[in-house]
N, C-alpha and C positions, 0 to 999 in steps of 0.2 A: 900844843896842837896849833897848826897854822890857821889863819883866818879863812883860807879857801876850804880847808877841811871842815871848819865849824859851819860855814855857810852851806856846804854840801849836806851836812847832817841836818841843819834846820830845814833844808828842802825836803828831807825824808820824813819830817813829821807827818801825821795823818791829815794833811791839808792839801788841797788841790788848787794850784793857781788857775785862774780863769780870766779870760779877757771879756767875758760876757758882761753886758751892762745890767744894772740892777733895777727892777721895776718899782720898788717902794722903800721907804725908810726902814720899816721894821724888818726887812730882810737885807739890810745893809746895802741898799742899791740907790739910795738917794744921792744926788750931787753934793749934799752937805758933807758926806764922808770923803768923797773924792776931792772936794775942794780943800780938805785938810791934808791931802797927800796920801790917802788910803789906796792900797792895792787890793783889788777884789780877789776872792778865792772861794773855796767851798769846804765845808766840814760836815761829814755825815750827810752829804747831798744837799746841804742848805747853804745859801749864799752868805758869805761872811766877809768882814774886813780882814784880809790876811795879815797885813802889817802896814806900818807907816814908814817903811824904808829900811829899818834895821831892828828886827825883833829881839836880838840879844841886847842891844843897847836899851830898847824900850823896857825889857824885863828888869835889867839891872837898875835902871833909873827908878823904876817903881819901888824896888826894894829899898832904895836909899831915900826917896822923896815921896812922890805921888804919881800914880798912873790912873788913867780912866779910858775905858773903851767899851764897845758893844759886845753883848753876849747873846747872839741870836740862837745859840745852842740850848738856851733855857727858855721855858715858857711857863706861864702861871696857870694854876688851877685853884679854885676857891671852893671851900666847903662852908655852907651855911645851914642853919637849922638848930633846934634845941639839942639834938643828939650828936652834933658834929664831933665833940671831944670823945665820947664813948665810941663812936663809929670808927674814927681814925685810929684810936687806941687799939681796937680789935683787928685792924687791917695792916698794921706796920710793926716793925721790930723795936720801935723806940717808945719810951714812956710819953704819953700824951695827956691822959686824964688829969694828972696832977699839975700840969703846966698852967701857970697864971698868964694873964695878958702880957704880951711882950716877950714871953719865953717860947723856945722852939727847939729844933734840933735837926739832925740828919738821920735818915732811916731808910730801910729797904721795905718794899712791899713784895711779899713772896706768894708763890703758889703752894698747894698742899705738900709738894715734894721738896719744899725749901728752896726752889729755884727763884731767882730774882725776876720779878715782873718789871720793876723800875726802882731806882733810888730816887731820893727827893730831899729837899730842905723844906722845913715847915716852920711857921710861926703862928702862935695862938694870939688872936686879937679879941677885943671885946665882942665883936659881932660876927666873926668869921675865923676860919683857919686858912691862911694863905700858904700855898705850896708852889715851889719852883721845881720843875722836873725837866729832865732832858727832853728837848724838842722832839727828838726821834722816838721817844717813848710816851709822850703825853696822850696820844690817842689810845694806846694800849692800856695805860694807867687809868684813864677815865672809864674805859669800857670795863676793866676788871673791877674797879670800885663800884661801878653802877650795878654789877651783879649782886652786890650784898646790901644794897640800900633797903630793899624789901619794905617793911612797914616803918622804918626809922624816919624820924623827922630830920632828913638831911637832903640838901640840894647840892649837886655837883655842877659847877660851872667852869667853863674855860675862860681865859682872859680875853679881853677885846682884841680884835684883829690888828689894831694899830698900836698895841702896847709894845714897848721896847724895854729890854733888860740891859742895864749898864752895870759894870763893875768898877769900883774904885779900890785901888790897892796901894798900900804904902803907910809909913809911920805917921803921916799927917792927914790921914783920911778923916778922923773925927774932928780935928780942928777946922778943916775945910768945910765939912758939913755944918758945923756950928756957925761959921761965917755966912753961910747961905741960909741960916735960920731953920735948918732941918734938925730933927732929933738924932741922937747917936745911940744906936742899939748897944746893949751891954756887950761885954767881951765874949760871952759864950756863943758858940756856933748856933745859928738858927734864931737867935734873939732878934727882935725886930720892932718896928713901929710904923705908923703912918705919919706923914707930914704933908706940907703943901708947898708948891713952888709955882709961881706965876698964876696962882689961882687954881691950879690943878693938883689932884691928889698924887702923892708919891709913896710907894711902899718901899721900906728899907729893911734889909735882912742881912745879918752878919754872915759872911761867907765862910768857906772852908779854911782851915788853918794853912797859911802859906808862909809862915815865918815872919809875917808882918800883918798889919790890919787889912781886912777886906770887908767891903760892904757891897751887896747887890741892891740895885734900885730898879723899880718898875715904874715907868711913867708913860704917858701918851706921846705918840710920835711928834706932834707939833711942838711940844715943850723941849724936845731933845736939843736942838741947836742952841737955844737960850741957856739951857742948863749946862751943857758942855762948855759954852762960852764963858759962863760965870765961874765954872770950876777952873778953867784956864786963867781967867783973870784974877782968881783968888790965890794965885801961886804964893806959897809961904816964903818967908825970908830965907828959910833953910835950903831951898832949892826949887827947881822948876817942876811943872806938871807935864807929864809925858802921855801922849796918846798911845793906847795899846791895841794891837790887833790880836786875832786868834792865835797866831804863832807865839806871841809873847805870853799869852795866858797858858798855852800848852807848856812852855818852858818853866813858868812859875809853878804849875802843878807838878811837873816832873821833878823840879828841885825839892818840892815838899813830899814827894812820894805818894801823891794822891792819884788813884786811878780814875778814869772816866768811863762811864757806861757807854758802850758802843766802840770804844777803842781798846781798853784793857779788860773790861768786864763785859759779860754777856749773860744770857739766860742759863748757860751751863755752869757758871761759876756760883758756888754756894757762898753765903755770907762768911763762914769761917775760913773760906779760901781767899777772900777778897782783901784781907789785911785791914778791914774797917770795923771789926767787932767793937773796939773801944768807942768809936764814934757813933756807931749805928744801932747797937743792940743793947737793950735792957734785959737783964736776967732776973729782975725782981718784979716785973709787971705780970699781968694776967695773960690769958691765952690770946693767941693771934694765929693767923693762917701760916703754917710752916714752922711753928714754934718747936714742935717735937723734934724735927730734924736738926734744927739749930742747936737746941739744948743737948741732944744726944752726941752730936759731933764735938761740941765744945767741951762737955764734961767727961765723956766716956771714950771718945774716939780720937783719931788723928786725921787731919785733913788729907785728902788725896792729892791736893795740889795747893800751892801757896803763891800769892803775889810777892815777887821779889824785885829788888832794884839791883842793877848791875853797873859796874864801873868799867868803862872801855877806855884804855889809855892810848892805844895805838891803832891807827887805821879807822876807816869809816864803818858804820853799821846802819841798818835800816829796819823799820818795822817789817815783820815777816821773816827775818833771819832766824834760823833754827838755833837753839841753845843746846850744846852737846856736852855731856860729861862722859869722857871715854867715847864709846860708840853709841851710847844711849841718848836719844833725843828727849830732853826734859820738857821742851815747850818752844815757844817762839817769842821774839821781841814784839811788843805791841806799840810802844812809844819810845822814841830815841831822840836825844838832843844834847847840846853842849851844857855842861854844868855852868851855873852862874857864878860860882865861887872858886873853881879850880880849873886848870887846863886839861880837863878830861871830858869824856862824854858819859851820859847816864842813859840807862834803858830800863823800862819796866817789862816784866814778863811773868805770866802765870806758869809756874814750873811744877811738874809732877813730883809727888813726894812731899813729906812734911819737914824733912830735916835738910835745911840748906844753910849750913853755918857760914857766918861772915868770913871772907877771905878765901873761900873755895874757888879754885880756878876752873873755868869752863871755856869752851870755844864757840864762836858764832860762825855758822855756815850761811853765807849770803844766799838769799832766795833767788837772786838773779845769776848765781854762779860766781866764780872768782875765788881768791884765796880766803881761807878761814882767818878769823880775827880773835885774838885772845881777850878774855874778859874775866872779871872777878865778881862773884856774888857778894854784894854789900850786906845782904841779909834780908829776911822776910820783912815786908812792911807791916807794922802800922806806921802812920805818919808821925806818931808821938815818939818813935824811935829815931827820928831824923832831927838833927840839930841844924837849923839853917840860919846863917848869919849873913848880914848884908856885906857885899864885897867892899 
């Protein structure tokens, strides 16, 4: 696949370039980022750093060495109070009550019909449960949880307005954090800790599986330039530190087969259809809102649709393109981009039906018109079915 085609595909990721100036650091608008070569853009209507010149190179370098960049698509929610463990345990799909300090996970919060209110990462700490949720869903999540507090000793609080979420990705994440005097969460997704940098508190939380180490960090905006500068200065002998924008993070999650709420998942996709059951759902815990629907579909039924990844070897494709099997429209592409390991493109799509065997050929009909493009279903996700190696 030519570089021109690859760049055209990157341009079709669900990101909108924008020439607008940014008003503050926590929405990626501070001159700090532009001084480092950032290009602005938007994701889900929020200002983001789109890239630092070459998102493919950024993502590949992170897989080999270390990358760091802002994640304004994530925001923090905090639960405090004596009943916080029991409360979240009853409101999400993941085991919470038995978690010890430093342990966490990935979960869905559901409505009674089993539809997703939001997904989230959480970590249990000594005095609180810290949650990172999609920025576009935080208001809905806080409002939904607030309906069930009632007489429980639980306080739900949003993060401070000047908080910034960063993500570090790569095989040298843990050694770099240690050089900066910060704790390294255990390898399990959602594990976390608090540390200090420059006299300020830093929350660390192990991120989603991306084929390499990932840690999310929450710190106050004034500390960001010093922290990023120290990370860049702590470049390990094995290779450089690369700045990452939203386009590179999208390519990394696409490579790992991980959907994003708002792009690949919405309120109409049930957990068993999301491909994230192994990550997000405990079938041994007690009751939670929407549990009956999840259990019934998992044990007794077949999902009406499934998240799948497609391989596109020839031609371009874009989010919104229809996926056809014969004359039947199975669904549409939601995220598309170049593979980081092979000269092909990858796409995610939620396809109707439960039986989508690997190797099945389909056609992609461009939403904007033009010739159809052949593709092959790689198979239903979950991410653990994907083996990702560094290029």
